PQR file of N, CA, C, O and H, with PARSE charges and radii, in Angstrom:
ATOM      1  N   MET A   1       2.558 -16.967  -8.303 -0.4000 1.5000
ATOM      2  CA  MET A   1       2.963 -16.020  -7.286 -0.0000 2.0000
ATOM      3  C   MET A   1       4.101 -15.170  -7.845  0.5500 1.7000
ATOM      4  O   MET A   1       4.994 -15.685  -8.516 -0.5500 1.4000
ATOM      5  N   ALA A   2       4.065 -13.877  -7.569 -0.4000 1.5000
ATOM      6  CA  ALA A   2       5.085 -12.954  -8.066 -0.0000 2.0000
ATOM      7  C   ALA A   2       6.409 -13.195  -7.344  0.5500 1.7000
ATOM      8  O   ALA A   2       6.440 -13.523  -6.158 -0.5500 1.4000
ATOM      9  H   ALA A   2       3.339 -13.458  -7.024  0.4000 1.0000
ATOM     10  N   THR A   3       7.494 -13.024  -8.082 -0.4000 1.5000
ATOM     11  CA  THR A   3       8.817 -13.157  -7.500 -0.0000 2.0000
ATOM     12  C   THR A   3       9.240 -11.806  -6.944  0.5500 1.7000
ATOM     13  O   THR A   3       9.149 -10.789  -7.632 -0.5500 1.4000
ATOM     14  H   THR A   3       7.469 -12.757  -9.046  0.4000 1.0000
ATOM     15  N   LEU A   4       9.699 -11.796  -5.706 -0.4000 1.5000
ATOM     16  CA  LEU A   4      10.140 -10.564  -5.072 -0.0000 2.0000
ATOM     17  C   LEU A   4      11.649 -10.520  -5.014  0.5500 1.7000
ATOM     18  O   LEU A   4      12.305 -11.533  -4.769 -0.5500 1.4000
ATOM     19  H   LEU A   4       9.772 -12.622  -5.147  0.4000 1.0000
ATOM     20  N   GLU A   5      12.196  -9.337  -5.243 -0.4000 1.5000
ATOM     21  CA  GLU A   5      13.632  -9.157  -5.095 -0.0000 2.0000
ATOM     22  C   GLU A   5      13.897  -8.824  -3.633  0.5500 1.7000
ATOM     23  O   GLU A   5      13.349  -7.855  -3.107 -0.5500 1.4000
ATOM     24  H   GLU A   5      11.663  -8.514  -5.443  0.4000 1.0000
ATOM     25  N   ILE A   6      14.726  -9.613  -2.984 -0.4000 1.5000
ATOM     26  CA  ILE A   6      15.007  -9.435  -1.568 -0.0000 2.0000
ATOM     27  C   ILE A   6      16.260  -8.578  -1.412  0.5500 1.7000
ATOM     28  O   ILE A   6      17.291  -8.858  -2.024 -0.5500 1.4000
ATOM     29  H   ILE A   6      15.171 -10.399  -3.412  0.4000 1.0000
ATOM     30  N   PRO A   7      16.166  -7.519  -0.578 -0.5600 1.5000
ATOM     31  CA  PRO A   7      17.335  -6.659  -0.384  0.2800 2.0000
ATOM     32  C   PRO A   7      18.455  -7.411   0.331  0.5500 1.7000
ATOM     33  O   PRO A   7      18.224  -8.443   0.960 -0.5500 1.4000
ATOM     34  N   ASN A   8      19.659  -6.881   0.225 -0.4000 1.5000
ATOM     35  CA  ASN A   8      20.816  -7.514   0.852 -0.0000 2.0000
ATOM     36  C   ASN A   8      20.771  -7.464   2.375  0.5500 1.7000
ATOM     37  O   ASN A   8      21.309  -8.352   3.036 -0.5500 1.4000
ATOM     38  H   ASN A   8      19.847  -6.042  -0.287  0.4000 1.0000
ATOM     39  N   SER A   9      20.135  -6.437   2.940 -0.4000 1.5000
ATOM     40  CA  SER A   9      20.057  -6.335   4.393 -0.0000 2.0000
ATOM     41  C   SER A   9      18.626  -6.021   4.810  0.5500 1.7000
ATOM     42  O   SER A   9      17.865  -5.409   4.060 -0.5500 1.4000
ATOM     43  H   SER A   9      19.698  -5.716   2.403  0.4000 1.0000
ATOM     44  N   LEU A  10      18.281  -6.442   6.000 -0.4000 1.5000
ATOM     45  CA  LEU A  10      16.941  -6.222   6.529 -0.0000 2.0000
ATOM     46  C   LEU A  10      16.978  -5.089   7.555  0.5500 1.7000
ATOM     47  O   LEU A  10      17.968  -4.906   8.263 -0.5500 1.4000
ATOM     48  H   LEU A  10      18.900  -6.939   6.608  0.4000 1.0000
ATOM     49  N   ASN A  11      15.869  -4.326   7.620 -0.4000 1.5000
ATOM     50  CA  ASN A  11      15.806  -3.301   8.656 -0.0000 2.0000
ATOM     51  C   ASN A  11      15.286  -3.929   9.947  0.5500 1.7000
ATOM     52  O   ASN A  11      14.878  -5.091   9.959 -0.5500 1.4000
ATOM     53  H   ASN A  11      15.065  -4.475   7.044  0.4000 1.0000
ATOM     54  N   GLU A  12      15.301  -3.163  11.021 -0.4000 1.5000
ATOM     55  CA  GLU A  12      14.928  -3.684  12.334 -0.0000 2.0000
ATOM     56  C   GLU A  12      13.494  -4.208  12.370  0.5500 1.7000
ATOM     57  O   GLU A  12      13.226  -5.227  13.008 -0.5500 1.4000
ATOM     58  H   GLU A  12      15.632  -2.220  11.011  0.4000 1.0000
ATOM     59  N   GLN A  13      12.573  -3.528  11.697 -0.4000 1.5000
ATOM     60  CA  GLN A  13      11.183  -3.986  11.674 -0.0000 2.0000
ATOM     61  C   GLN A  13      11.053  -5.329  10.967  0.5500 1.7000
ATOM     62  O   GLN A  13      10.298  -6.197  11.405 -0.5500 1.4000
ATOM     63  H   GLN A  13      12.789  -2.700  11.179  0.4000 1.0000
ATOM     64  N   GLN A  14      11.784  -5.496   9.882 -0.4000 1.5000
ATOM     65  CA  GLN A  14      11.738  -6.769   9.155 -0.0000 2.0000
ATOM     66  C   GLN A  14      12.288  -7.900  10.012  0.5500 1.7000
ATOM     67  O   GLN A  14      11.744  -9.004  10.019 -0.5500 1.4000
ATOM     68  H   GLN A  14      12.397  -4.790   9.526  0.4000 1.0000
ATOM     69  N   ILE A  15      13.358  -7.622  10.728 -0.4000 1.5000
ATOM     70  CA  ILE A  15      13.947  -8.638  11.616 -0.0000 2.0000
ATOM     71  C   ILE A  15      12.960  -9.015  12.713  0.5500 1.7000
ATOM     72  O   ILE A  15      12.801 -10.193  13.033 -0.5500 1.4000
ATOM     73  H   ILE A  15      13.800  -6.725  10.722  0.4000 1.0000
ATOM     74  N   MET A  16      12.293  -8.007  13.292 -0.4000 1.5000
ATOM     75  CA  MET A  16      11.311  -8.281  14.344 -0.0000 2.0000
ATOM     76  C   MET A  16      10.161  -9.141  13.817  0.5500 1.7000
ATOM     77  O   MET A  16       9.699 -10.053  14.503 -0.5500 1.4000
ATOM     78  H   MET A  16      12.423  -7.050  13.032  0.4000 1.0000
ATOM     79  N   MET A  17       9.698  -8.847  12.591 -0.4000 1.5000
ATOM     80  CA  MET A  17       8.618  -9.650  12.009 -0.0000 2.0000
ATOM     81  C   MET A  17       9.073 -11.091  11.790  0.5500 1.7000
ATOM     82  O   MET A  17       8.316 -12.030  12.038 -0.5500 1.4000
ATOM     83  H   MET A  17      10.073  -8.106  12.034  0.4000 1.0000
ATOM     84  N   LEU A  18      10.287 -11.259  11.334 -0.4000 1.5000
ATOM     85  CA  LEU A  18      10.798 -12.621  11.136 -0.0000 2.0000
ATOM     86  C   LEU A  18      10.872 -13.376  12.455  0.5500 1.7000
ATOM     87  O   LEU A  18      10.571 -14.568  12.512 -0.5500 1.4000
ATOM     88  H   LEU A  18      10.902 -10.497  11.133  0.4000 1.0000
ATOM     89  N   ARG A  19      11.272 -12.682  13.512 -0.4000 1.5000
ATOM     90  CA  ARG A  19      11.320 -13.322  14.826 -0.0000 2.0000
ATOM     91  C   ARG A  19       9.922 -13.726  15.293  0.5500 1.7000
ATOM     92  O   ARG A  19       9.735 -14.796  15.873 -0.5500 1.4000
ATOM     93  H   ARG A  19      11.517 -11.713  13.466  0.4000 1.0000
ATOM     94  N   LEU A  20       8.939 -12.854  15.033 -0.4000 1.5000
ATOM     95  CA  LEU A  20       7.562 -13.179  15.412 -0.0000 2.0000
ATOM     96  C   LEU A  20       7.056 -14.415  14.672  0.5500 1.7000
ATOM     97  O   LEU A  20       6.271 -15.196  15.212 -0.5500 1.4000
ATOM     98  H   LEU A  20       9.091 -11.985  14.562  0.4000 1.0000
ATOM     99  N   LEU A  21       7.508 -14.582  13.447 -0.4000 1.5000
ATOM    100  CA  LEU A  21       7.031 -15.675  12.608 -0.0000 2.0000
ATOM    101  C   LEU A  21       8.018 -16.833  12.534  0.5500 1.7000
ATOM    102  O   LEU A  21       7.991 -17.626  11.593 -0.5500 1.4000
ATOM    103  H   LEU A  21       8.145 -13.948  13.009  0.4000 1.0000
ATOM    104  N   LYS A  22       8.886 -16.921  13.532 -0.4000 1.5000
ATOM    105  CA  LYS A  22       9.907 -17.965  13.552 -0.0000 2.0000
ATOM    106  C   LYS A  22       9.279 -19.362  13.453  0.5500 1.7000
ATOM    107  O   LYS A  22       9.755 -20.223  12.713 -0.5500 1.4000
ATOM    108  H   LYS A  22       8.908 -16.276  14.297  0.4000 1.0000
ATOM    109  N   ASN A  23       8.220 -19.558  14.203 -0.4000 1.5000
ATOM    110  CA  ASN A  23       7.502 -20.838  14.148 -0.0000 2.0000
ATOM    111  C   ASN A  23       6.298 -20.688  13.236  0.5500 1.7000
ATOM    112  O   ASN A  23       5.580 -19.691  13.316 -0.5500 1.4000
ATOM    113  H   ASN A  23       7.834 -18.859  14.804  0.4000 1.0000
ATOM    114  N   PRO A  24       6.067 -21.670  12.369 -0.5600 1.5000
ATOM    115  CA  PRO A  24       4.925 -21.572  11.452  0.2800 2.0000
ATOM    116  C   PRO A  24       3.601 -21.426  12.202  0.5500 1.7000
ATOM    117  O   PRO A  24       3.384 -22.047  13.242 -0.5500 1.4000
ATOM    118  N   LEU A  25       2.735 -20.598  11.654 -0.4000 1.5000
ATOM    119  CA  LEU A  25       1.390 -20.407  12.202 -0.0000 2.0000
ATOM    120  C   LEU A  25       0.420 -21.307  11.458  0.5500 1.7000
ATOM    121  O   LEU A  25       0.697 -21.745  10.342 -0.5500 1.4000
ATOM    122  H   LEU A  25       2.912 -20.093  10.809  0.4000 1.0000
ATOM    123  N   PRO A  26      -0.716 -21.582  12.080 -0.5600 1.5000
ATOM    124  CA  PRO A  26      -1.761 -22.251  11.312  0.2800 2.0000
ATOM    125  C   PRO A  26      -2.111 -21.380  10.104  0.5500 1.7000
ATOM    126  O   PRO A  26      -2.045 -20.153  10.175 -0.5500 1.4000
ATOM    127  N   LYS A  27      -2.480 -22.016   9.012 -0.4000 1.5000
ATOM    128  CA  LYS A  27      -2.749 -21.301   7.770 -0.0000 2.0000
ATOM    129  C   LYS A  27      -3.767 -20.181   7.968  0.5500 1.7000
ATOM    130  O   LYS A  27      -3.582 -19.086   7.436 -0.5500 1.4000
ATOM    131  H   LYS A  27      -2.534 -23.013   8.955  0.4000 1.0000
ATOM    132  N   GLU A  28      -4.830 -20.430   8.718 -0.4000 1.5000
ATOM    133  CA  GLU A  28      -5.870 -19.425   8.933 -0.0000 2.0000
ATOM    134  C   GLU A  28      -5.307 -18.199   9.650  0.5500 1.7000
ATOM    135  O   GLU A  28      -5.639 -17.067   9.298 -0.5500 1.4000
ATOM    136  H   GLU A  28      -4.980 -21.319   9.150  0.4000 1.0000
ATOM    137  N   ASP A  29      -4.454 -18.421  10.659 -0.4000 1.5000
ATOM    138  CA  ASP A  29      -3.855 -17.305  11.396 -0.0000 2.0000
ATOM    139  C   ASP A  29      -2.931 -16.493  10.493  0.5500 1.7000
ATOM    140  O   ASP A  29      -2.937 -15.263  10.531 -0.5500 1.4000
ATOM    141  H   ASP A  29      -4.185 -19.341  10.945  0.4000 1.0000
ATOM    142  N   PHE A  30      -2.146 -17.185   9.688 -0.4000 1.5000
ATOM    143  CA  PHE A  30      -1.242 -16.486   8.778 -0.0000 2.0000
ATOM    144  C   PHE A  30      -2.032 -15.643   7.777  0.5500 1.7000
ATOM    145  O   PHE A  30      -1.670 -14.499   7.503 -0.5500 1.4000
ATOM    146  H   PHE A  30      -2.141 -18.184   9.656  0.4000 1.0000
ATOM    147  N   GLU A  31      -3.103 -16.205   7.236 -0.4000 1.5000
ATOM    148  CA  GLU A  31      -3.927 -15.469   6.274 -0.0000 2.0000
ATOM    149  C   GLU A  31      -4.567 -14.248   6.929  0.5500 1.7000
ATOM    150  O   GLU A  31      -4.676 -13.194   6.303 -0.5500 1.4000
ATOM    151  H   GLU A  31      -3.397 -17.135   7.458  0.4000 1.0000
ATOM    152  N   GLN A  32      -4.983 -14.383   8.169 -0.4000 1.5000
ATOM    153  CA  GLN A  32      -5.563 -13.249   8.880 -0.0000 2.0000
ATOM    154  C   GLN A  32      -4.505 -12.157   9.088  0.5500 1.7000
ATOM    155  O   GLN A  32      -4.802 -10.976   8.905 -0.5500 1.4000
ATOM    156  H   GLN A  32      -4.894 -15.239   8.677  0.4000 1.0000
ATOM    157  N   MET A  33      -3.298 -12.525   9.461 -0.4000 1.5000
ATOM    158  CA  MET A  33      -2.217 -11.545   9.624 -0.0000 2.0000
ATOM    159  C   MET A  33      -1.907 -10.854   8.297  0.5500 1.7000
ATOM    160  O   MET A  33      -1.694  -9.642   8.255 -0.5500 1.4000
ATOM    161  H   MET A  33      -3.057 -13.484   9.609  0.4000 1.0000
ATOM    162  N   ARG A  34      -1.885 -11.622   7.233 -0.4000 1.5000
ATOM    163  CA  ARG A  34      -1.597 -11.061   5.915 -0.0000 2.0000
ATOM    164  C   ARG A  34      -2.676 -10.063   5.514  0.5500 1.7000
ATOM    165  O   ARG A  34      -2.370  -8.977   5.021 -0.5500 1.4000
ATOM    166  H   ARG A  34      -2.059 -12.606   7.268  0.4000 1.0000
ATOM    167  N   ARG A  35      -3.946 -10.431   5.728 -0.4000 1.5000
ATOM    168  CA  ARG A  35      -5.043  -9.520   5.395 -0.0000 2.0000
ATOM    169  C   ARG A  35      -4.977  -8.240   6.214  0.5500 1.7000
ATOM    170  O   ARG A  35      -5.232  -7.154   5.693 -0.5500 1.4000
ATOM    171  H   ARG A  35      -4.194 -11.313   6.129  0.4000 1.0000
ATOM    172  N   LEU A  36      -4.636  -8.361   7.497 -0.4000 1.5000
ATOM    173  CA  LEU A  36      -4.519  -7.178   8.347 -0.0000 2.0000
ATOM    174  C   LEU A  36      -3.368  -6.274   7.891  0.5500 1.7000
ATOM    175  O   LEU A  36      -3.496  -5.049   7.902 -0.5500 1.4000
ATOM    176  H   LEU A  36      -4.428  -9.243   7.921  0.4000 1.0000
ATOM    177  N   ALA A  37      -2.262  -6.873   7.495 -0.4000 1.5000
ATOM    178  CA  ALA A  37      -1.125  -6.081   7.006 -0.0000 2.0000
ATOM    179  C   ALA A  37      -1.500  -5.346   5.723  0.5500 1.7000
ATOM    180  O   ALA A  37      -1.167  -4.171   5.564 -0.5500 1.4000
ATOM    181  H   ALA A  37      -2.159  -7.868   7.486  0.4000 1.0000
ATOM    182  N   VAL A  38      -2.183  -6.020   4.816 -0.4000 1.5000
ATOM    183  CA  VAL A  38      -2.606  -5.388   3.565 -0.0000 2.0000
ATOM    184  C   VAL A  38      -3.598  -4.264   3.857  0.5500 1.7000
ATOM    185  O   VAL A  38      -3.522  -3.199   3.245 -0.5500 1.4000
ATOM    186  H   VAL A  38      -2.454  -6.974   4.945  0.4000 1.0000
ATOM    187  N   LYS A  39      -4.524  -4.492   4.785 -0.4000 1.5000
ATOM    188  CA  LYS A  39      -5.504  -3.472   5.158 -0.0000 2.0000
ATOM    189  C   LYS A  39      -4.803  -2.242   5.737  0.5500 1.7000
ATOM    190  O   LYS A  39      -5.154  -1.112   5.397 -0.5500 1.4000
ATOM    191  H   LYS A  39      -4.586  -5.357   5.282  0.4000 1.0000
ATOM    192  N   LEU A  40      -3.824  -2.454   6.602 -0.4000 1.5000
ATOM    193  CA  LEU A  40      -3.070  -1.356   7.198 -0.0000 2.0000
ATOM    194  C   LEU A  40      -2.305  -0.571   6.138  0.5500 1.7000
ATOM    195  O   LEU A  40      -2.312   0.660   6.159 -0.5500 1.4000
ATOM    196  H   LEU A  40      -3.539  -3.372   6.878  0.4000 1.0000
ATOM    197  N   LEU A  41      -1.651  -1.261   5.219 -0.4000 1.5000
ATOM    198  CA  LEU A  41      -0.908  -0.585   4.154 -0.0000 2.0000
ATOM    199  C   LEU A  41      -1.847   0.179   3.224  0.5500 1.7000
ATOM    200  O   LEU A  41      -1.504   1.268   2.764 -0.5500 1.4000
ATOM    201  H   LEU A  41      -1.646  -2.261   5.203  0.4000 1.0000
ATOM    202  N   ALA A  42      -3.011  -0.368   2.944 -0.4000 1.5000
ATOM    203  CA  ALA A  42      -3.990   0.320   2.092 -0.0000 2.0000
ATOM    204  C   ALA A  42      -4.509   1.574   2.795  0.5500 1.7000
ATOM    205  O   ALA A  42      -4.693   2.613   2.160 -0.5500 1.4000
ATOM    206  H   ALA A  42      -3.289  -1.253   3.317  0.4000 1.0000
ATOM    207  N   GLN A  43      -4.740   1.480   4.084 -0.4000 1.5000
ATOM    208  CA  GLN A  43      -5.194   2.637   4.856 -0.0000 2.0000
ATOM    209  C   GLN A  43      -4.139   3.735   4.820  0.5500 1.7000
ATOM    210  O   GLN A  43      -4.469   4.908   4.647 -0.5500 1.4000
ATOM    211  H   GLN A  43      -4.590   0.637   4.600  0.4000 1.0000
ATOM    212  N   ARG A  44      -2.893   3.368   4.979 -0.4000 1.5000
ATOM    213  CA  ARG A  44      -1.799   4.345   4.936 -0.0000 2.0000
ATOM    214  C   ARG A  44      -1.710   4.984   3.555  0.5500 1.7000
ATOM    215  O   ARG A  44      -1.497   6.191   3.449 -0.5500 1.4000
ATOM    216  H   ARG A  44      -2.625   2.415   5.120  0.4000 1.0000
ATOM    217  N   ALA A  45      -1.869   4.195   2.500 -0.4000 1.5000
ATOM    218  CA  ALA A  45      -1.835   4.732   1.138 -0.0000 2.0000
ATOM    219  C   ALA A  45      -2.979   5.726   0.937  0.5500 1.7000
ATOM    220  O   ALA A  45      -2.791   6.766   0.306 -0.5500 1.4000
ATOM    221  H   ALA A  45      -2.042   3.214   2.587  0.4000 1.0000
ATOM    222  N   ASP A  46      -4.162   5.414   1.469 -0.4000 1.5000
ATOM    223  CA  ASP A  46      -5.303   6.335   1.379 -0.0000 2.0000
ATOM    224  C   ASP A  46      -5.005   7.645   2.100  0.5500 1.7000
ATOM    225  O   ASP A  46      -5.332   8.721   1.600 -0.5500 1.4000
ATOM    226  H   ASP A  46      -4.315   4.570   1.981  0.4000 1.0000
ATOM    227  N   GLU A  47      -4.385   7.552   3.273 -0.4000 1.5000
ATOM    228  CA  GLU A  47      -4.050   8.760   4.036 -0.0000 2.0000
ATOM    229  C   GLU A  47      -3.031   9.618   3.286  0.5500 1.7000
ATOM    230  O   GLU A  47      -3.168  10.840   3.230 -0.5500 1.4000
ATOM    231  H   GLU A  47      -4.119   6.678   3.679  0.4000 1.0000
ATOM    232  N   LEU A  48      -2.018   8.983   2.715 -0.4000 1.5000
ATOM    233  CA  LEU A  48      -1.006   9.729   1.966 -0.0000 2.0000
ATOM    234  C   LEU A  48      -1.607  10.380   0.728  0.5500 1.7000
ATOM    235  O   LEU A  48      -1.266  11.513   0.389 -0.5500 1.4000
ATOM    236  H   LEU A  48      -1.907   7.990   2.761  0.4000 1.0000
ATOM    237  N   THR A  49      -2.502   9.662   0.053 -0.4000 1.5000
ATOM    238  CA  THR A  49      -3.163  10.212  -1.130 -0.0000 2.0000
ATOM    239  C   THR A  49      -4.027  11.405  -0.746  0.5500 1.7000
ATOM    240  O   THR A  49      -4.007  12.428  -1.431 -0.5500 1.4000
ATOM    241  H   THR A  49      -2.779   8.741   0.328  0.4000 1.0000
ATOM    242  N   ALA A  50      -4.779  11.289   0.327 -0.4000 1.5000
ATOM    243  CA  ALA A  50      -5.640  12.393   0.776 -0.0000 2.0000
ATOM    244  C   ALA A  50      -4.803  13.613   1.137  0.5500 1.7000
ATOM    245  O   ALA A  50      -5.177  14.739   0.810 -0.5500 1.4000
ATOM    246  H   ALA A  50      -4.796  10.458   0.883  0.4000 1.0000
ATOM    247  N   ALA A  51      -3.671  13.399   1.810 -0.4000 1.5000
ATOM    248  CA  ALA A  51      -2.799  14.517   2.169 -0.0000 2.0000
ATOM    249  C   ALA A  51      -2.230  15.179   0.924  0.5500 1.7000
ATOM    250  O   ALA A  51      -2.147  16.405   0.859 -0.5500 1.4000
ATOM    251  H   ALA A  51      -3.367  12.484   2.076  0.4000 1.0000
ATOM    252  N   TRP A  52      -1.837  14.381  -0.068 -0.4000 1.5000
ATOM    253  CA  TRP A  52      -1.301  14.921  -1.320 -0.0000 2.0000
ATOM    254  C   TRP A  52      -2.376  15.720  -2.052  0.5500 1.7000
ATOM    255  O   TRP A  52      -2.108  16.805  -2.569 -0.5500 1.4000
ATOM    256  H   TRP A  52      -1.904  13.385  -0.016  0.4000 1.0000
ATOM    257  N   GLU A  53      -3.599  15.176  -2.092 -0.4000 1.5000
ATOM    258  CA  GLU A  53      -4.695  15.877  -2.757 -0.0000 2.0000
ATOM    259  C   GLU A  53      -4.970  17.219  -2.081  0.5500 1.7000
ATOM    260  O   GLU A  53      -5.178  18.227  -2.756 -0.5500 1.4000
ATOM    261  H   GLU A  53      -3.817  14.295  -1.672  0.4000 1.0000
ATOM    262  N   GLU A  54      -4.971  17.228  -0.761 -0.4000 1.5000
ATOM    263  CA  GLU A  54      -5.221  18.471  -0.028 -0.0000 2.0000
ATOM    264  C   GLU A  54      -4.102  19.483  -0.288  0.5500 1.7000
ATOM    265  O   GLU A  54      -4.369  20.661  -0.524 -0.5500 1.4000
ATOM    266  H   GLU A  54      -4.802  16.409  -0.213  0.4000 1.0000
ATOM    267  N   LYS A  55      -2.876  19.029  -0.244 -0.4000 1.5000
ATOM    268  CA  LYS A  55      -1.730  19.916  -0.465 -0.0000 2.0000
ATOM    269  C   LYS A  55      -1.754  20.525  -1.868  0.5500 1.7000
ATOM    270  O   LYS A  55      -1.372  21.681  -2.052 -0.5500 1.4000
ATOM    271  H   LYS A  55      -2.659  18.072  -0.052  0.4000 1.0000
ATOM    272  N   ASN A  56      -2.197  19.756  -2.842 -0.4000 1.5000
ATOM    273  CA  ASN A  56      -2.196  20.197  -4.240 -0.0000 2.0000
ATOM    274  C   ASN A  56      -3.559  20.672  -4.731  0.5500 1.7000
ATOM    275  O   ASN A  56      -3.765  20.857  -5.930 -0.5500 1.4000
ATOM    276  H   ASN A  56      -2.507  18.817  -2.692  0.4000 1.0000
ATOM    277  N   ASN A  57      -4.485  20.868  -3.802 -0.4000 1.5000
ATOM    278  CA  ASN A  57      -5.831  21.357  -4.132 -0.0000 2.0000
ATOM    279  C   ASN A  57      -6.521  20.504  -5.198  0.5500 1.7000
ATOM    280  O   ASN A  57      -7.154  21.032  -6.112 -0.5500 1.4000
ATOM    281  H   ASN A  57      -4.319  20.718  -2.827  0.4000 1.0000
ATOM    282  N   ILE A  58      -6.393  19.207  -5.074 -0.4000 1.5000
ATOM    283  CA  ILE A  58      -7.039  18.270  -5.992 -0.0000 2.0000
ATOM    284  C   ILE A  58      -8.412  17.943  -5.419  0.5500 1.7000
ATOM    285  O   ILE A  58      -8.534  17.535  -4.264 -0.5500 1.4000
ATOM    286  H   ILE A  58      -5.878  18.779  -4.332  0.4000 1.0000
ATOM    287  N   THR A  59      -9.437  18.125  -6.233 -0.4000 1.5000
ATOM    288  CA  THR A  59     -10.812  17.895  -5.784 -0.0000 2.0000
ATOM    289  C   THR A  59     -11.461  16.812  -6.630  0.5500 1.7000
ATOM    290  O   THR A  59     -10.884  16.332  -7.606 -0.5500 1.4000
ATOM    291  H   THR A  59      -9.338  18.457  -7.171  0.4000 1.0000
ATOM    292  N   GLU A  60     -12.666  16.440  -6.238 -0.4000 1.5000
ATOM    293  CA  GLU A  60     -13.451  15.472  -7.013 -0.0000 2.0000
ATOM    294  C   GLU A  60     -13.687  16.013  -8.423  0.5500 1.7000
ATOM    295  O   GLU A  60     -13.664  15.261  -9.398 -0.5500 1.4000
ATOM    296  H   GLU A  60     -13.134  16.830  -5.445  0.4000 1.0000
ATOM    297  N   ASP A  61     -13.914  17.324  -8.520 -0.4000 1.5000
ATOM    298  CA  ASP A  61     -14.129  17.945  -9.836 -0.0000 2.0000
ATOM    299  C   ASP A  61     -12.916  17.753 -10.741  0.5500 1.7000
ATOM    300  O   ASP A  61     -13.057  17.519 -11.942 -0.5500 1.4000
ATOM    301  H   ASP A  61     -13.933  17.934  -7.728  0.4000 1.0000
ATOM    302  N   HIS A  62     -11.741  17.854 -10.162 -0.4000 1.5000
ATOM    303  CA  HIS A  62     -10.509  17.662 -10.937 -0.0000 2.0000
ATOM    304  C   HIS A  62     -10.481  16.259 -11.546  0.5500 1.7000
ATOM    305  O   HIS A  62     -10.192  16.096 -12.731 -0.5500 1.4000
ATOM    306  H   HIS A  62     -11.627  18.044  -9.187  0.4000 1.0000
ATOM    307  N   TYR A  63     -10.781  15.258 -10.735 -0.4000 1.5000
ATOM    308  CA  TYR A  63     -10.798  13.879 -11.236 -0.0000 2.0000
ATOM    309  C   TYR A  63     -11.895  13.695 -12.291  0.5500 1.7000
ATOM    310  O   TYR A  63     -11.704  12.986 -13.279 -0.5500 1.4000
ATOM    311  H   TYR A  63     -11.016  15.390  -9.772  0.4000 1.0000
ATOM    312  N   GLU A  64     -13.030  14.333 -12.071 -0.4000 1.5000
ATOM    313  CA  GLU A  64     -14.129  14.229 -13.041 -0.0000 2.0000
ATOM    314  C   GLU A  64     -13.704  14.805 -14.383  0.5500 1.7000
ATOM    315  O   GLU A  64     -13.957  14.202 -15.427 -0.5500 1.4000
ATOM    316  H   GLU A  64     -13.185  14.908 -11.268  0.4000 1.0000
ATOM    317  N   ARG A  65     -13.058  15.972 -14.363 -0.4000 1.5000
ATOM    318  CA  ARG A  65     -12.590  16.584 -15.615 -0.0000 2.0000
ATOM    319  C   ARG A  65     -11.560  15.684 -16.296  0.5500 1.7000
ATOM    320  O   ARG A  65     -11.572  15.540 -17.519 -0.5500 1.4000
ATOM    321  H   ARG A  65     -12.853  16.462 -13.515  0.4000 1.0000
ATOM    322  N   LEU A  66     -10.686  15.088 -15.523 -0.4000 1.5000
ATOM    323  CA  LEU A  66      -9.694  14.172 -16.101 -0.0000 2.0000
ATOM    324  C   LEU A  66     -10.363  12.965 -16.747  0.5500 1.7000
ATOM    325  O   LEU A  66      -9.925  12.498 -17.798 -0.5500 1.4000
ATOM    326  H   LEU A  66     -10.676  15.205 -14.530  0.4000 1.0000
ATOM    327  N   SER A  67     -11.412  12.467 -16.129 -0.4000 1.5000
ATOM    328  CA  SER A  67     -12.068  11.267 -16.659 -0.0000 2.0000
ATOM    329  C   SER A  67     -12.833  11.558 -17.949  0.5500 1.7000
ATOM    330  O   SER A  67     -13.066  10.657 -18.754 -0.5500 1.4000
ATOM    331  H   SER A  67     -11.768  12.847 -15.275  0.4000 1.0000
ATOM    332  N   GLU A  68     -13.220  12.809 -18.139 -0.4000 1.5000
ATOM    333  CA  GLU A  68     -13.976  13.171 -19.324 -0.0000 2.0000
ATOM    334  C   GLU A  68     -13.089  13.537 -20.509  0.5500 1.7000
ATOM    335  O   GLU A  68     -13.551  13.535 -21.650 -0.5500 1.4000
ATOM    336  H   GLU A  68     -13.031  13.541 -17.485  0.4000 1.0000
ATOM    337  N   GLY A  69     -11.825  13.848 -20.251 -0.4000 1.5000
ATOM    338  CA  GLY A  69     -10.926  14.240 -21.314 -0.0000 2.0000
ATOM    339  C   GLY A  69     -10.208  13.053 -21.908  0.5500 1.7000
ATOM    340  O   GLY A  69     -10.171  11.978 -21.309 -0.5500 1.4000
ATOM    341  H   GLY A  69     -11.450  13.849 -19.324  0.4000 1.0000
ATOM    342  N   HIS A  70      -9.645  13.239 -23.071 -0.4000 1.5000
ATOM    343  CA  HIS A  70      -8.854  12.192 -23.717 -0.0000 2.0000
ATOM    344  C   HIS A  70      -7.493  12.118 -23.030  0.5500 1.7000
ATOM    345  O   HIS A  70      -6.923  13.148 -22.669 -0.5500 1.4000
ATOM    346  H   HIS A  70      -9.675  14.113 -23.558  0.4000 1.0000
ATOM    347  N   PHE A  71      -6.975  10.917 -22.849 -0.4000 1.5000
ATOM    348  CA  PHE A  71      -5.718  10.777 -22.113 -0.0000 2.0000
ATOM    349  C   PHE A  71      -4.535  11.425 -22.807  0.5500 1.7000
ATOM    350  O   PHE A  71      -3.515  11.667 -22.160 -0.5500 1.4000
ATOM    351  H   PHE A  71      -7.437  10.080 -23.142  0.4000 1.0000
ATOM    352  N   ARG A  72      -4.629  11.717 -24.095 -0.4000 1.5000
ATOM    353  CA  ARG A  72      -3.524  12.372 -24.805 -0.0000 2.0000
ATOM    354  C   ARG A  72      -3.717  13.872 -24.916  0.5500 1.7000
ATOM    355  O   ARG A  72      -2.823  14.578 -25.384 -0.5500 1.4000
ATOM    356  H   ARG A  72      -5.457  11.521 -24.620  0.4000 1.0000
ATOM    357  N   SER A  73      -4.873  14.370 -24.492 -0.4000 1.5000
ATOM    358  CA  SER A  73      -5.101  15.822 -24.608 -0.0000 2.0000
ATOM    359  C   SER A  73      -4.295  16.549 -23.546  0.5500 1.7000
ATOM    360  O   SER A  73      -3.973  15.983 -22.501 -0.5500 1.4000
ATOM    361  H   SER A  73      -5.599  13.796 -24.113  0.4000 1.0000
ATOM    362  N   LYS A  74      -3.976  17.788 -23.817 -0.4000 1.5000
ATOM    363  CA  LYS A  74      -3.214  18.603 -22.868 -0.0000 2.0000
ATOM    364  C   LYS A  74      -4.191  19.498 -22.117  0.5500 1.7000
ATOM    365  O   LYS A  74      -4.998  20.211 -22.712 -0.5500 1.4000
ATOM    366  H   LYS A  74      -4.238  18.247 -24.666  0.4000 1.0000
ATOM    367  N   GLY A  75      -4.091  19.439 -20.768 -0.4000 1.5000
ATOM    368  CA  GLY A  75      -4.921  20.306 -19.943 -0.0000 2.0000
ATOM    369  C   GLY A  75      -6.249  19.727 -19.777  0.5500 1.7000
ATOM    370  O   GLY A  75      -7.099  20.315 -19.108 -0.5500 1.4000
ATOM    371  H   GLY A  75      -3.435  18.860 -20.284  0.4000 1.0000
TER
END
């Protein structure tokens, strides 16, 4: 398991999550919550990526051209 660096202070959302998880959950419930959190974060990352692509006029063709070129080539 990866070691995480814990910040010196927690924000309000982190405190609320800790309060929700004050009592241990059954393993299956905890795993389901973890999967849902990962799914939500992945969805948000997809939305941010799509917005960035739209803002910067990045298309499927752009990615295709990048995949066909050498990683050290310019342009």
